PDB file of N, CA, C, O and CB in Angstrom:
ATOM      1  N   MET A   1      -6.278   2.370  13.139  1.00  0.00           N
ATOM      2  CA  MET A   1      -5.503   1.851  12.006  1.00  0.00           C
ATOM      3  C   MET A   1      -6.437   1.724  10.809  1.00  0.00           C
ATOM      4  O   MET A   1      -7.517   1.144  10.923  1.00  0.00           O
ATOM      5  CB  MET A   1      -4.836   0.468  12.349  1.00  0.00           C
ATOM      6  N   GLU A   2      -6.036   2.253   9.684  1.00  0.00           N
ATOM      7  CA  GLU A   2      -6.764   2.050   8.464  1.00  0.00           C
ATOM      8  C   GLU A   2      -6.298   0.796   7.792  1.00  0.00           C
ATOM      9  O   GLU A   2      -5.094   0.591   7.636  1.00  0.00           O
ATOM     10  CB  GLU A   2      -6.618   3.229   7.549  1.00  0.00           C
ATOM     11  N   THR A   3      -7.207  -0.043   7.392  1.00  0.00           N
ATOM     12  CA  THR A   3      -6.826  -1.252   6.757  1.00  0.00           C
ATOM     13  C   THR A   3      -6.990  -1.088   5.213  1.00  0.00           C
ATOM     14  O   THR A   3      -7.918  -0.434   4.738  1.00  0.00           O
ATOM     15  CB  THR A   3      -7.669  -2.431   7.311  1.00  0.00           C
ATOM     16  N   TYR A   4      -6.078  -1.691   4.479  1.00  0.00           N
ATOM     17  CA  TYR A   4      -6.089  -1.555   3.030  1.00  0.00           C
ATOM     18  C   TYR A   4      -6.473  -2.898   2.427  1.00  0.00           C
ATOM     19  O   TYR A   4      -6.369  -3.950   3.057  1.00  0.00           O
ATOM     20  CB  TYR A   4      -4.707  -1.073   2.495  1.00  0.00           C
ATOM     21  N   GLU A   5      -6.936  -2.812   1.136  1.00  0.00           N
ATOM     22  CA  GLU A   5      -7.324  -3.969   0.414  1.00  0.00           C
ATOM     23  C   GLU A   5      -6.486  -4.112  -0.853  1.00  0.00           C
ATOM     24  O   GLU A   5      -5.863  -3.134  -1.269  1.00  0.00           O
ATOM     25  CB  GLU A   5      -8.791  -3.909   0.091  1.00  0.00           C
ATOM     26  N   ILE A   6      -6.443  -5.239  -1.460  1.00  0.00           N
ATOM     27  CA  ILE A   6      -5.734  -5.470  -2.697  1.00  0.00           C
ATOM     28  C   ILE A   6      -6.342  -4.585  -3.736  1.00  0.00           C
ATOM     29  O   ILE A   6      -7.564  -4.525  -3.872  1.00  0.00           O
ATOM     30  CB  ILE A   6      -5.779  -6.947  -3.122  1.00  0.00           C
ATOM     31  N   GLY A   7      -5.510  -3.895  -4.473  1.00  0.00           N
ATOM     32  CA  GLY A   7      -5.968  -2.994  -5.512  1.00  0.00           C
ATOM     33  C   GLY A   7      -5.972  -1.537  -5.074  1.00  0.00           C
ATOM     34  O   GLY A   7      -6.135  -0.664  -5.927  1.00  0.00           O
ATOM     35  N   ASP A   8      -5.802  -1.228  -3.801  1.00  0.00           N
ATOM     36  CA  ASP A   8      -5.775   0.184  -3.349  1.00  0.00           C
ATOM     37  C   ASP A   8      -4.579   0.883  -3.834  1.00  0.00           C
ATOM     38  O   ASP A   8      -3.494   0.308  -3.925  1.00  0.00           O
ATOM     39  CB  ASP A   8      -5.824   0.285  -1.856  1.00  0.00           C
ATOM     40  N   LEU A   9      -4.765   2.167  -4.161  1.00  0.00           N
ATOM     41  CA  LEU A   9      -3.649   3.042  -4.562  1.00  0.00           C
ATOM     42  C   LEU A   9      -3.230   3.843  -3.356  1.00  0.00           C
ATOM     43  O   LEU A   9      -4.040   4.570  -2.781  1.00  0.00           O
ATOM     44  CB  LEU A   9      -4.043   3.989  -5.750  1.00  0.00           C
ATOM     45  N   LEU A  10      -1.949   3.718  -2.953  1.00  0.00           N
ATOM     46  CA  LEU A  10      -1.439   4.349  -1.770  1.00  0.00           C
ATOM     47  C   LEU A  10      -0.331   5.361  -2.114  1.00  0.00           C
ATOM     48  O   LEU A  10       0.345   5.230  -3.135  1.00  0.00           O
ATOM     49  CB  LEU A  10      -0.925   3.294  -0.805  1.00  0.00           C
ATOM     50  N   LYS A  11      -0.161   6.359  -1.254  1.00  0.00           N
ATOM     51  CA  LYS A  11       0.922   7.294  -1.369  1.00  0.00           C
ATOM     52  C   LYS A  11       1.811   7.184  -0.149  1.00  0.00           C
ATOM     53  O   LYS A  11       1.334   7.217   0.985  1.00  0.00           O
ATOM     54  CB  LYS A  11       0.400   8.714  -1.542  1.00  0.00           C
ATOM     55  N   CYS A  12       3.116   7.052  -0.390  1.00  0.00           N
ATOM     56  CA  CYS A  12       4.129   6.970   0.628  1.00  0.00           C
ATOM     57  C   CYS A  12       4.220   8.376   1.307  1.00  0.00           C
ATOM     58  O   CYS A  12       4.356   9.395   0.629  1.00  0.00           O
ATOM     59  CB  CYS A  12       5.521   6.510   0.005  1.00  0.00           C
ATOM     60  N   LYS A  13       4.142   8.394   2.657  1.00  0.00           N
ATOM     61  CA  LYS A  13       4.228   9.656   3.419  1.00  0.00           C
ATOM     62  C   LYS A  13       5.583  10.218   3.368  1.00  0.00           C
ATOM     63  O   LYS A  13       5.729  11.420   3.590  1.00  0.00           O
ATOM     64  CB  LYS A  13       3.832   9.466   4.848  1.00  0.00           C
ATOM     65  N   TRP A  14       6.620   9.443   3.087  1.00  0.00           N
ATOM     66  CA  TRP A  14       8.026   9.969   3.165  1.00  0.00           C
ATOM     67  C   TRP A  14       8.572  10.308   1.782  1.00  0.00           C
ATOM     68  O   TRP A  14       9.409  11.205   1.682  1.00  0.00           O
ATOM     69  CB  TRP A  14       8.969   8.928   3.847  1.00  0.00           C
ATOM     70  N   ARG A  15       8.156   9.656   0.735  1.00  0.00           N
ATOM     71  CA  ARG A  15       8.788   9.911  -0.567  1.00  0.00           C
ATOM     72  C   ARG A  15       7.802  10.372  -1.634  1.00  0.00           C
ATOM     73  O   ARG A  15       8.207  10.588  -2.776  1.00  0.00           O
ATOM     74  CB  ARG A  15       9.490   8.666  -1.046  1.00  0.00           C
ATOM     75  N   ASP A  16       6.511  10.531  -1.300  1.00  0.00           N
ATOM     76  CA  ASP A  16       5.483  10.984  -2.263  1.00  0.00           C
ATOM     77  C   ASP A  16       5.433  10.076  -3.493  1.00  0.00           C
ATOM     78  O   ASP A  16       5.133  10.565  -4.582  1.00  0.00           O
ATOM     79  CB  ASP A  16       5.760  12.441  -2.701  1.00  0.00           C
ATOM     80  N   THR A  17       5.707   8.808  -3.370  1.00  0.00           N
ATOM     81  CA  THR A  17       5.582   7.877  -4.478  1.00  0.00           C
ATOM     82  C   THR A  17       4.214   7.141  -4.361  1.00  0.00           C
ATOM     83  O   THR A  17       3.685   6.986  -3.260  1.00  0.00           O
ATOM     84  CB  THR A  17       6.791   6.854  -4.481  1.00  0.00           C
ATOM     85  N   LEU A  18       3.672   6.706  -5.472  1.00  0.00           N
ATOM     86  CA  LEU A  18       2.416   5.986  -5.502  1.00  0.00           C
ATOM     87  C   LEU A  18       2.675   4.481  -5.603  1.00  0.00           C
ATOM     88  O   LEU A  18       3.578   4.055  -6.324  1.00  0.00           O
ATOM     89  CB  LEU A  18       1.545   6.470  -6.675  1.00  0.00           C
ATOM     90  N   TRP A  19       1.911   3.699  -4.907  1.00  0.00           N
ATOM     91  CA  TRP A  19       2.078   2.259  -4.855  1.00  0.00           C
ATOM     92  C   TRP A  19       0.678   1.605  -4.990  1.00  0.00           C
ATOM     93  O   TRP A  19      -0.338   2.197  -4.624  1.00  0.00           O
ATOM     94  CB  TRP A  19       2.798   1.823  -3.513  1.00  0.00           C
ATOM     95  N   VAL A  20       0.663   0.389  -5.517  1.00  0.00           N
ATOM     96  CA  VAL A  20      -0.578  -0.366  -5.579  1.00  0.00           C
ATOM     97  C   VAL A  20      -0.423  -1.616  -4.647  1.00  0.00           C
ATOM     98  O   VAL A  20       0.568  -2.340  -4.737  1.00  0.00           O
ATOM     99  CB  VAL A  20      -0.910  -0.787  -7.090  1.00  0.00           C
ATOM    100  N   VAL A  21      -1.386  -1.839  -3.789  1.00  0.00           N
ATOM    101  CA  VAL A  21      -1.363  -3.005  -2.913  1.00  0.00           C
ATOM    102  C   VAL A  21      -1.657  -4.262  -3.725  1.00  0.00           C
ATOM    103  O   VAL A  21      -2.696  -4.387  -4.373  1.00  0.00           O
ATOM    104  CB  VAL A  21      -2.385  -2.849  -1.759  1.00  0.00           C
ATOM    105  N   ILE A  22      -0.682  -5.203  -3.663  1.00  0.00           N
ATOM    106  CA  ILE A  22      -0.849  -6.493  -4.409  1.00  0.00           C
ATOM    107  C   ILE A  22      -0.986  -7.706  -3.458  1.00  0.00           C
ATOM    108  O   ILE A  22      -1.170  -8.836  -3.911  1.00  0.00           O
ATOM    109  CB  ILE A  22       0.371  -6.722  -5.362  1.00  0.00           C
ATOM    110  N   GLY A  23      -0.895  -7.464  -2.176  1.00  0.00           N
ATOM    111  CA  GLY A  23      -1.068  -8.539  -1.219  1.00  0.00           C
ATOM    112  C   GLY A  23      -0.908  -8.072   0.187  1.00  0.00           C
ATOM    113  O   GLY A  23      -0.578  -6.914   0.441  1.00  0.00           O
ATOM    114  N   MET A  24      -1.151  -9.008   1.137  1.00  0.00           N
ATOM    115  CA  MET A  24      -1.008  -8.754   2.526  1.00  0.00           C
ATOM    116  C   MET A  24       0.132  -9.632   3.083  1.00  0.00           C
ATOM    117  O   MET A  24       0.318 -10.751   2.606  1.00  0.00           O
ATOM    118  CB  MET A  24      -2.336  -9.013   3.256  1.00  0.00           C
ATOM    119  N   ASP A  25       0.869  -9.168   4.041  1.00  0.00           N
ATOM    120  CA  ASP A  25       1.937  -9.885   4.658  1.00  0.00           C
ATOM    121  C   ASP A  25       1.400 -10.660   5.909  1.00  0.00           C
ATOM    122  O   ASP A  25       1.112 -10.063   6.947  1.00  0.00           O
ATOM    123  CB  ASP A  25       3.079  -8.901   5.040  1.00  0.00           C
ATOM    124  N   PRO A  26       1.282 -11.963   5.770  1.00  0.00           N
ATOM    125  CA  PRO A  26       0.688 -12.719   6.918  1.00  0.00           C
ATOM    126  C   PRO A  26       1.612 -12.785   8.132  1.00  0.00           C
ATOM    127  O   PRO A  26       1.181 -13.247   9.189  1.00  0.00           O
ATOM    128  CB  PRO A  26       0.341 -14.151   6.483  1.00  0.00           C
ATOM    129  N   ASN A  27       2.840 -12.350   8.026  1.00  0.00           N
ATOM    130  CA  ASN A  27       3.758 -12.429   9.147  1.00  0.00           C
ATOM    131  C   ASN A  27       3.618 -11.223  10.092  1.00  0.00           C
ATOM    132  O   ASN A  27       4.167 -11.247  11.193  1.00  0.00           O
ATOM    133  CB  ASN A  27       5.186 -12.528   8.635  1.00  0.00           C
ATOM    134  N   VAL A  28       2.893 -10.173   9.681  1.00  0.00           N
ATOM    135  CA  VAL A  28       2.638  -9.015  10.516  1.00  0.00           C
ATOM    136  C   VAL A  28       1.210  -9.080  11.010  1.00  0.00           C
ATOM    137  O   VAL A  28       0.251  -8.925  10.253  1.00  0.00           O
ATOM    138  CB  VAL A  28       2.901  -7.701   9.750  1.00  0.00           C
ATOM    139  N   VAL A  29       1.101  -9.314  12.301  1.00  0.00           N
ATOM    140  CA  VAL A  29      -0.210  -9.321  12.961  1.00  0.00           C
ATOM    141  C   VAL A  29      -0.158  -8.371  14.131  1.00  0.00           C
ATOM    142  O   VAL A  29       0.513  -8.643  15.127  1.00  0.00           O
ATOM    143  CB  VAL A  29      -0.612 -10.753  13.429  1.00  0.00           C
ATOM    144  N   SER A  30      -0.861  -7.255  14.022  1.00  0.00           N
ATOM    145  CA  SER A  30      -0.825  -6.256  15.084  1.00  0.00           C
ATOM    146  C   SER A  30      -2.085  -5.397  15.040  1.00  0.00           C
ATOM    147  O   SER A  30      -2.722  -5.246  13.998  1.00  0.00           O
ATOM    148  CB  SER A  30       0.433  -5.374  14.959  1.00  0.00           C
ATOM    149  N   LYS A  31      -2.422  -4.844  16.189  1.00  0.00           N
ATOM    150  CA  LYS A  31      -3.627  -3.965  16.237  1.00  0.00           C
ATOM    151  C   LYS A  31      -3.308  -2.580  15.701  1.00  0.00           C
ATOM    152  O   LYS A  31      -4.219  -1.822  15.367  1.00  0.00           O
ATOM    153  CB  LYS A  31      -4.170  -3.847  17.690  1.00  0.00           C
ATOM    154  N   HIS A  32      -2.010  -2.235  15.613  1.00  0.00           N
ATOM    155  CA  HIS A  32      -1.633  -0.878  15.213  1.00  0.00           C
ATOM    156  C   HIS A  32      -1.114  -0.719  13.797  1.00  0.00           C
ATOM    157  O   HIS A  32      -0.981   0.402  13.307  1.00  0.00           O
ATOM    158  CB  HIS A  32      -0.616  -0.383  16.125  1.00  0.00           C
ATOM    159  N   ARG A  33      -0.820  -1.830  13.135  1.00  0.00           N
ATOM    160  CA  ARG A  33      -0.351  -1.722  11.745  1.00  0.00           C
ATOM    161  C   ARG A  33      -0.684  -2.994  11.008  1.00  0.00           C
ATOM    162  O   ARG A  33      -0.924  -4.049  11.595  1.00  0.00           O
ATOM    163  CB  ARG A  33       1.172  -1.443  11.681  1.00  0.00           C
ATOM    164  N   GLN A  34      -0.688  -2.852   9.686  1.00  0.00           N
ATOM    165  CA  GLN A  34      -1.007  -3.969   8.773  1.00  0.00           C
ATOM    166  C   GLN A  34       0.215  -4.134   7.865  1.00  0.00           C
ATOM    167  O   GLN A  34       0.764  -3.149   7.371  1.00  0.00           O
ATOM    168  CB  GLN A  34      -2.352  -3.695   7.920  1.00  0.00           C
ATOM    169  N   GLY A  35       0.624  -5.344   7.655  1.00  0.00           N
ATOM    170  CA  GLY A  35       1.692  -5.649   6.696  1.00  0.00           C
ATOM    171  C   GLY A  35       1.093  -5.684   5.307  1.00  0.00           C
ATOM    172  O   GLY A  35       0.104  -6.377   5.067  1.00  0.00           O
ATOM    173  N   ILE A  36       1.691  -4.934   4.388  1.00  0.00           N
ATOM    174  CA  ILE A  36       1.225  -4.920   2.999  1.00  0.00           C
ATOM    175  C   ILE A  36       2.373  -5.191   2.026  1.00  0.00           C
ATOM    176  O   ILE A  36       3.530  -4.856   2.278  1.00  0.00           O
ATOM    177  CB  ILE A  36       0.568  -3.573   2.672  1.00  0.00           C
ATOM    178  N   VAL A  37       2.002  -5.816   0.898  1.00  0.00           N
ATOM    179  CA  VAL A  37       2.976  -5.992  -0.189  1.00  0.00           C
ATOM    180  C   VAL A  37       2.506  -5.071  -1.293  1.00  0.00           C
ATOM    181  O   VAL A  37       1.343  -5.115  -1.695  1.00  0.00           O
ATOM    182  CB  VAL A  37       3.088  -7.514  -0.684  1.00  0.00           C
ATOM    183  N   ILE A  38       3.424  -4.221  -1.794  1.00  0.00           N
ATOM    184  CA  ILE A  38       3.086  -3.165  -2.729  1.00  0.00           C
ATOM    185  C   ILE A  38       3.976  -3.230  -4.002  1.00  0.00           C
ATOM    186  O   ILE A  38       5.043  -3.844  -4.030  1.00  0.00           O
ATOM    187  CB  ILE A  38       3.231  -1.794  -2.038  1.00  0.00           C
ATOM    188  N   ARG A  39       3.465  -2.564  -5.028  1.00  0.00           N
ATOM    189  CA  ARG A  39       4.228  -2.512  -6.281  1.00  0.00           C
ATOM    190  C   ARG A  39       4.008  -1.154  -6.957  1.00  0.00           C
ATOM    191  O   ARG A  39       2.934  -0.558  -6.868  1.00  0.00           O
ATOM    192  CB  ARG A  39       3.809  -3.678  -7.237  1.00  0.00           C
ATOM    193  N   ARG A  40       5.039  -0.697  -7.621  1.00  0.00           N
ATOM    194  CA  ARG A  40       4.943   0.575  -8.369  1.00  0.00           C
ATOM    195  C   ARG A  40       5.768   0.403  -9.697  1.00  0.00           C
ATOM    196  O   ARG A  40       6.648  -0.448  -9.820  1.00  0.00           O
ATOM    197  CB  ARG A  40       5.502   1.824  -7.475  1.00  0.00           C
ATOM    198  N   TYR A  41       5.416   1.254 -10.638  1.00  0.00           N
ATOM    199  CA  TYR A  41       6.076   1.219 -11.964  1.00  0.00           C
ATOM    200  C   TYR A  41       6.631   2.643 -12.222  1.00  0.00           C
ATOM    201  O   TYR A  41       5.914   3.637 -12.104  1.00  0.00           O
ATOM    202  CB  TYR A  41       5.044   0.758 -13.136  1.00  0.00           C
ATOM    203  N   SER A  42       7.901   2.702 -12.569  1.00  0.00           N
ATOM    204  CA  SER A  42       8.494   3.994 -12.820  1.00  0.00           C
ATOM    205  C   SER A  42       9.600   3.823 -13.891  1.00  0.00           C
ATOM    206  O   SER A  42      10.498   2.991 -13.758  1.00  0.00           O
ATOM    207  CB  SER A  42       9.063   4.612 -11.492  1.00  0.00           C
ATOM    208  N   ARG A  43       9.498   4.625 -14.927  1.00  0.00           N
ATOM    209  CA  ARG A  43      10.516   4.663 -16.001  1.00  0.00           C
ATOM    210  C   ARG A  43      10.861   3.293 -16.536  1.00  0.00           C
ATOM    211  O   ARG A  43      12.027   2.970 -16.763  1.00  0.00           O
ATOM    212  CB  ARG A  43      11.777   5.325 -15.502  1.00  0.00           C
ATOM    213  N   GLY A  44       9.866   2.520 -16.726  1.00  0.00           N
ATOM    214  CA  GLY A  44      10.104   1.159 -17.340  1.00  0.00           C
ATOM    215  C   GLY A  44      10.529   0.074 -16.380  1.00  0.00           C
ATOM    216  O   GLY A  44      10.801  -1.055 -16.789  1.00  0.00           O
ATOM    217  N   ILE A  45      10.590   0.418 -15.074  1.00  0.00           N
ATOM    218  CA  ILE A  45      11.028  -0.579 -14.100  1.00  0.00           C
ATOM    219  C   ILE A  45       9.894  -0.805 -13.096  1.00  0.00           C
ATOM    220  O   ILE A  45       9.264   0.142 -12.626  1.00  0.00           O
ATOM    221  CB  ILE A  45      12.345  -0.122 -13.373  1.00  0.00           C
ATOM    222  N   THR A  46       9.653  -2.055 -12.785  1.00  0.00           N
ATOM    223  CA  THR A  46       8.668  -2.412 -11.758  1.00  0.00           C
ATOM    224  C   THR A  46       9.392  -2.680 -10.415  1.00  0.00           C
ATOM    225  O   THR A  46      10.324  -3.479 -10.322  1.00  0.00           O
ATOM    226  CB  THR A  46       7.835  -3.674 -12.205  1.00  0.00           C
ATOM    227  N   TYR A  47       8.908  -1.971  -9.399  1.00  0.00           N
ATOM    228  CA  TYR A  47       9.450  -2.102  -8.076  1.00  0.00           C
ATOM    229  C   TYR A  47       8.484  -2.839  -7.163  1.00  0.00           C
ATOM    230  O   TYR A  47       7.280  -2.587  -7.216  1.00  0.00           O
ATOM    231  CB  TYR A  47       9.782  -0.744  -7.511  1.00  0.00           C
ATOM    232  N   ARG A  48       8.975  -3.733  -6.338  1.00  0.00           N
ATOM    233  CA  ARG A  48       8.100  -4.487  -5.369  1.00  0.00           C
ATOM    234  C   ARG A  48       8.700  -4.206  -3.984  1.00  0.00           C
ATOM    235  O   ARG A  48       9.917  -4.165  -3.804  1.00  0.00           O
ATOM    236  CB  ARG A  48       8.046  -6.113  -5.689  1.00  0.00           C
ATOM    237  N   ASN A  49       7.818  -4.020  -3.038  1.00  0.00           N
ATOM    238  CA  ASN A  49       8.264  -3.742  -1.670  1.00  0.00           C
ATOM    239  C   ASN A  49       7.209  -4.244  -0.690  1.00  0.00           C
ATOM    240  O   ASN A  49       6.080  -4.552  -1.073  1.00  0.00           O
ATOM    241  CB  ASN A  49       8.530  -2.218  -1.463  1.00  0.00           C
ATOM    242  N   SER A  50       7.589  -4.317   0.545  1.00  0.00           N
ATOM    243  CA  SER A  50       6.628  -4.556   1.588  1.00  0.00           C
ATOM    244  C   SER A  50       6.762  -3.495   2.619  1.00  0.00           C
ATOM    245  O   SER A  50       7.843  -2.929   2.779  1.00  0.00           O
ATOM    246  CB  SER A  50       6.798  -5.925   2.198  1.00  0.00           C
ATOM    247  N   GLY A  51       5.702  -3.196   3.335  1.00  0.00           N
ATOM    248  CA  GLY A  51       5.789  -2.090   4.273  1.00  0.00           C
ATOM    249  C   GLY A  51       4.632  -2.203   5.284  1.00  0.00           C
ATOM    250  O   GLY A  51       3.913  -3.201   5.332  1.00  0.00           O
ATOM    251  N   TYR A  52       4.490  -1.168   6.062  1.00  0.00           N
ATOM    252  CA  TYR A  52       3.436  -1.089   7.045  1.00  0.00           C
ATOM    253  C   TYR A  52       2.419  -0.022   6.720  1.00  0.00           C
ATOM    254  O   TYR A  52       2.762   1.040   6.201  1.00  0.00           O
ATOM    255  CB  TYR A  52       4.013  -0.839   8.389  1.00  0.00           C
ATOM    256  N   SER A  53       1.177  -0.303   7.023  1.00  0.00           N
ATOM    257  CA  SER A  53       0.084   0.581   6.631  1.00  0.00           C
ATOM    258  C   SER A  53       0.246   1.977   7.206  1.00  0.00           C
ATOM    259  O   SER A  53      -0.259   2.934   6.620  1.00  0.00           O
ATOM    260  CB  SER A  53      -1.239  -0.002   7.071  1.00  0.00           C
ATOM    261  N   LYS A  54       0.925   2.127   8.320  1.00  0.00           N
ATOM    262  CA  LYS A  54       1.089   3.489   8.949  1.00  0.00           C
ATOM    263  C   LYS A  54       1.961   4.428   8.099  1.00  0.00           C
ATOM    264  O   LYS A  54       1.945   5.641   8.307  1.00  0.00           O
ATOM    265  CB  LYS A  54       1.730   3.353  10.368  1.00  0.00           C
ATOM    266  N   ASP A  55       2.711   3.878   7.156  1.00  0.00           N
ATOM    267  CA  ASP A  55       3.616   4.711   6.354  1.00  0.00           C
ATOM    268  C   ASP A  55       2.959   5.180   5.019  1.00  0.00           C
ATOM    269  O   ASP A  55       3.611   5.835   4.206  1.00  0.00           O
ATOM    270  CB  ASP A  55       4.913   3.919   6.054  1.00  0.00           C
ATOM    271  N   TYR A  56       1.685   4.843   4.810  1.00  0.00           N
ATOM    272  CA  TYR A  56       1.018   5.130   3.535  1.00  0.00           C
ATOM    273  C   TYR A  56      -0.384   5.750   3.820  1.00  0.00           C
ATOM    274  O   TYR A  56      -1.008   5.498   4.851  1.00  0.00           O
ATOM    275  CB  TYR A  56       0.890   3.804   2.663  1.00  0.00           C
ATOM    276  N   THR A  57      -0.824   6.554   2.865  1.00  0.00           N
ATOM    277  CA  THR A  57      -2.171   7.097   2.929  1.00  0.00           C
ATOM    278  C   THR A  57      -2.941   6.623   1.686  1.00  0.00           C
ATOM    279  O   THR A  57      -2.381   6.465   0.602  1.00  0.00           O
ATOM    280  CB  THR A  57      -2.143   8.667   3.021  1.00  0.00           C
ATOM    281  N   LEU A  58      -4.239   6.405   1.888  1.00  0.00           N
ATOM    282  CA  LEU A  58      -5.076   5.954   0.779  1.00  0.00           C
ATOM    283  C   LEU A  58      -5.359   7.061  -0.206  1.00  0.00           C
ATOM    284  O   LEU A  58      -5.833   8.127   0.187  1.00  0.00           O
ATOM    285  CB  LEU A  58      -6.372   5.397   1.295  1.00  0.00           C
ATOM    286  N   VAL A  59      -5.077   6.833  -1.493  1.00  0.00           N
ATOM    287  CA  VAL A  59      -5.374   7.809  -2.554  1.00  0.00           C
ATOM    288  C   VAL A  59      -6.686   7.453  -3.189  1.00  0.00           C
ATOM    289  O   VAL A  59      -7.545   8.322  -3.339  1.00  0.00           O
ATOM    290  CB  VAL A  59      -4.253   7.853  -3.621  1.00  0.00           C
ATOM    291  N   SER A  60      -6.882   6.195  -3.574  1.00  0.00           N
ATOM    292  CA  SER A  60      -8.160   5.744  -4.146  1.00  0.00           C
ATOM    293  C   SER A  60      -8.289   4.267  -3.932  1.00  0.00           C
ATOM    294  O   SER A  60      -7.305   3.559  -3.716  1.00  0.00           O
ATOM    295  CB  SER A  60      -8.267   6.084  -5.653  1.00  0.00           C
ATOM    296  N   ARG A  61      -9.522   3.809  -3.995  1.00  0.00           N
ATOM    297  CA  ARG A  61      -9.901   2.461  -3.851  1.00  0.00           C
ATOM    298  C   ARG A  61     -10.811   2.059  -5.049  1.00  0.00           C
ATOM    299  O   ARG A  61     -11.803   2.736  -5.318  1.00  0.00           O
ATOM    300  CB  ARG A  61     -10.600   2.254  -2.495  1.00  0.00           C
ATOM    301  N   PRO A  62     -10.477   0.976  -5.752  1.00  0.00           N
ATOM    302  CA  PRO A  62     -11.312   0.585  -6.863  1.00  0.00           C
ATOM    303  C   PRO A  62     -12.767   0.332  -6.440  1.00  0.00           C
ATOM    304  O   PRO A  62     -13.019  -0.222  -5.370  1.00  0.00           O
ATOM    305  CB  PRO A  62     -10.741  -0.649  -7.513  1.00  0.00           C
ATOM    306  N   ASN A  63     -13.686   0.728  -7.256  1.00  0.00           N
ATOM    307  CA  ASN A  63     -15.140   0.490  -7.053  1.00  0.00           C
ATOM    308  C   ASN A  63     -15.654   1.166  -5.759  1.00  0.00           C
ATOM    309  O   ASN A  63     -16.494   0.624  -5.040  1.00  0.00           O
ATOM    310  CB  ASN A  63     -15.429  -1.048  -6.993  1.00  0.00           C
ATOM    311  N   SER A  64     -15.120   2.354  -5.502  1.00  0.00           N
ATOM    312  CA  SER A  64     -15.622   3.119  -4.350  1.00  0.00           C
ATOM    313  C   SER A  64     -15.923   4.555  -4.778  1.00  0.00           C
ATOM    314  O   SER A  64     -15.529   4.999  -5.857  1.00  0.00           O
ATOM    315  CB  SER A  64     -14.590   3.104  -3.178  1.00  0.00           C
ATOM    316  N   CYS A  65     -16.617   5.251  -3.919  1.00  0.00           N
ATOM    317  CA  CYS A  65     -16.996   6.604  -4.260  1.00  0.00           C
ATOM    318  C   CYS A  65     -15.929   7.636  -3.791  1.00  0.00           C
ATOM    319  O   CYS A  65     -16.084   8.839  -3.999  1.00  0.00           O
ATOM    320  CB  CYS A  65     -18.364   6.923  -3.639  1.00  0.00           C
ATOM    321  N   LYS A  66     -14.868   7.140  -3.167  1.00  0.00           N
ATOM    322  CA  LYS A  66     -13.843   8.085  -2.654  1.00  0.00           C
ATOM    323  C   LYS A  66     -13.071   8.710  -3.781  1.00  0.00           C
ATOM    324  O   LYS A  66     -12.177   9.522  -3.542  1.00  0.00           O
ATOM    325  CB  LYS A  66     -12.871   7.380  -1.701  1.00  0.00           C
TER     326      LYS A  66
END
């Protein structure tokens, strides 16, 4: 399982949308997935959602060489 950090830019595997991690969901504790709180901005509207790490791939991480 890949763990994400606040500020990571993620891409949804199902919808090809980009999301920014704004928090972690403390209610999800598992060895196989991480609960994340995410946000995206599209056409003047801000969307907030929560999901599981297995449904997203890391695009970039602030202050890293990736």
